[in-house]
C-alpha positions in Angstrom: 25.4 188.3 22.2 23.9 185.9 24.2 20.8 183.6 22.6 17.8 184.6 23.5 16.2 182.5 27.1 13.0 180.7 25.3 10.1 179.7 27.7 7.4 177.3 26.5 3.6 177.1 27.0 1.8 174.0 25.9 -0.5 171.1 27.5 1.5 168.9 25.2 3.8 166.9 26.8 5.6 165.4 23.8 5.2 168.4 21.6 6.7 170.6 24.1 9.9 168.2 24.4 10.2 168.4 20.7 10.3 171.9 21.0 12.7 172.2 23.4 14.9 169.8 21.4 15.0 171.7 18.6 15.0 175.2 19.6 18.1 173.8 21.8 19.8 172.5 18.5 18.9 176.1 17.0 20.9 177.6 19.2 18.6 179.7 21.6 18.5 178.6 25.8 14.7 177.1 27.1 14.6 178.1 30.8 12.4 175.3 30.7 8.6 174.7 29.6 5.5 174.5 31.3 1.5 172.8 31.0 -0.4 175.3 32.7 0.0 179.0 33.7 1.0 178.4 37.2 3.9 176.2 35.9 4.6 178.9 33.7 4.7 182.2 36.5 6.6 180.1 38.2 9.5 179.2 35.3 9.2 183.2 34.9 9.8 183.7 38.7 12.9 181.7 38.8 14.3 181.7 35.2 13.3 185.5 33.5 12.8 184.4 29.8 12.9 187.0 27.0 10.3 185.4 24.2 7.0 182.4 25.5 6.3 180.5 23.1 2.2 180.5 23.8 -0.7 177.3 22.9 -3.7 179.0 23.3 -5.6 176.2 24.3 -4.4 174.8 27.8 -5.0 172.3 31.0 -8.5 172.4 32.0 -9.6 174.7 29.2 -7.3 177.8 31.0 -6.8 180.2 28.1 -3.4 181.0 26.3 -3.9 184.7 25.3 -5.0 185.9 29.1 -1.6 184.3 29.8 -0.1 185.7 27.7 -1.1 189.3 27.9 0.5 189.3 31.6 3.7 187.8 30.1 4.3 190.3 28.2 2.6 193.2 30.2 3.7 192.4 33.6 6.6 191.0 32.3 7.5 191.8 29.1 7.9 189.3 27.7 7.7 188.4 23.5 5.3 186.0 22.8 4.7 183.6 20.3 1.7 181.7 20.0 2.3 178.6 18.8 -1.7 176.7 17.9 -3.7 174.6 16.4 -7.1 177.1 17.1 -7.1 179.0 13.9 -11.1 180.3 14.4 -11.6 184.2 13.2 -12.7 184.4 16.9 -9.5 183.5 18.2 -7.5 185.0 15.8 -8.8 188.7 16.4 -8.4 188.2 20.4 -5.1 187.1 19.9 -4.3 190.8 18.5 -5.2 192.0 21.7 -2.1 191.1 23.0 1.0 192.9 21.1 2.6 189.1 19.6 5.6 188.9 17.6 3.6 186.2 15.5 0.6 183.9 15.1 1.5 180.6 14.4 -0.6 177.7 13.9 0.3 174.3 14.5 1.7 172.1 12.4 4.2 174.6 12.4 6.8 175.2 9.5 10.3 174.9 10.9 11.6 177.4 9.5 8.3 180.1 10.6 8.9 179.0 13.7 12.8 179.7 13.9 12.3 183.5 12.1 9.4 184.7 14.6 11.4 184.0 17.6 14.7 185.4 16.1 12.3 189.0 15.2 12.1 191.9 17.5 8.4 192.5 18.6 6.6 194.1 15.8 2.7 193.7 16.5 
């Protein structure tokens, strides 16, 4: 079985680079990382990821929840939210998008790996 291809959508380059190294060390193929929605859509078109790790608060106030909705509904990409946002309104809005997991930063590495490996359930 081929490793899942993962897209990282994270507006902090240092965090994105760290996630890339960590996930590669655990056998995932990283298709790239994007700092915003435009970069994410470019990578989706060219590299066809299976899973996207999506931060909710992106550059210039861009909404990661709406980006995740597009990634899932239009491209069939499984979503894992990885965010510092934990207020009830944001968590509730995220529920409107089918996703594998909602993981809060700072994240537990084992939880992140489990979320990426599982089948979409919610």
